[in-house]
N, C-alpha and C positions, 0 to 999 in steps of 0.2 A: 781324516785318515790317521790311523794309529802310527806312531813312530816305530821303527825297528830298534832292537836292542843296540845295534851298532850306532844308531843316531844318538843314543843316550851316553855312549862310552866317554866322550870328551867331558860332558857335564858331570858324570859320576867321578871321573878322575879329578876334576876341579873340586868337587865336594870332598873327596878324600884328602886333598891338600889344604882344605879350609878348616880352621878351628871351629868346631860346632857343626860342620857340614853333616847333613843327614837326610833321610827320606821319611816323611810323615805320611801315613796312610790312614784315612778315616772314612767316615760315612759319605763324604762328598768327593772322594777321589784321593789324589796324591799331591804332595808338594815336595819337590826336590830342592833342598837349600844348599847352594854352592857358593855363596858369598854374602857379604853384608846386605847388599841390595840385589843379590842374584838368586832367583828362584824360578822354577818351572812347575806349573800346575797342570793337572789333567784328570780325566775321568776314568780311564782304563789303566789300572795300576799293575796288571798281571805281569807284563814284560819288564817294566822298570823295577818292580819289587824283586823279581828273581835276579835281575842284573845287579842290583845294589847288594843283595845278600851275597851273591857270588863274589863280588868285588871286595867285600868286607866293610862296606859302608854301614854305619849305624842306621837302623830302621825302627821307627816307633809306629806300631799298628794299633790304633785306638778303637777299632770297631767293636771289640769285645767289651769295652768299658760301658757300663750302664749310663744312659744319657744324662741323668742328674749328676753323677760323679764327673763325667766328662765336662759338662757345663761348668761345674765348680772349678775344675782344673784350668779350663780355658780362661775363665773370667777372673779367677782369684790367684792363680799360680803365676810364677814368673815365666817369661819367654826365654827361649834358648838364644844365647849370645852366639851369633854366627858371623864369623869374620871380624870380630871385635872382642876386646877383653870383657869378661863378665863383670857385672857390678859386685861390690863386696856384699857379703851377707849382712843382715838377713835379707832373703829374697822375698819379694811380694809381687803382686799383680802387675806392677809397672816397671819391674826390674828385669835385667838380662842375667840369667844364671848359666852356669856351665851345663853342657849337654847331659852329663851324667846325673846331675841333680834333678833336672826336669824328667829325664827318662826314668829315673827311680820312682818319682811320684806317679808317673803314668803306669809303670809296672805294678806298683802297689795298689793301683785302682783297677787292675785287670787287663792292661794293655799287653800285647806281645811285643817284646823288644829283642832285636837281633843285633849281633856284632857290636855290642857295647863293652865287652870285656877289656879291650885295650884302652878304651877311653876311661873306664872306671879305674884302671891301674895307673893311669897317667902316662902310658907309653905310646899312645897314638898322637899323631900330628904334633 
């Protein structure tokens, strides 16, 4: 049974308060990252995507990325540091990078990125 938008509200608020909190939407559904060990995954992203966009939570939608580029990003690129300090550069496949760094790599590969402006300016969270 799909959750309602109101069921996501508390988790989205928690993600907004968490450094690196974001929603990732891909071919396999969504993952809402709201803490270092806190995440929620599901298959129907329609409601949560709109709720996150409306709340101003950063969203990375990777479905438009060609599969070979996406595989390279996932296997060779850094992970997003969620709820913990990022590792110092240079970032590689086993490091945790700031959300803006990873989102920029996804955007450059063709992903759609929403609500990242405040994070990129360093004024969010």
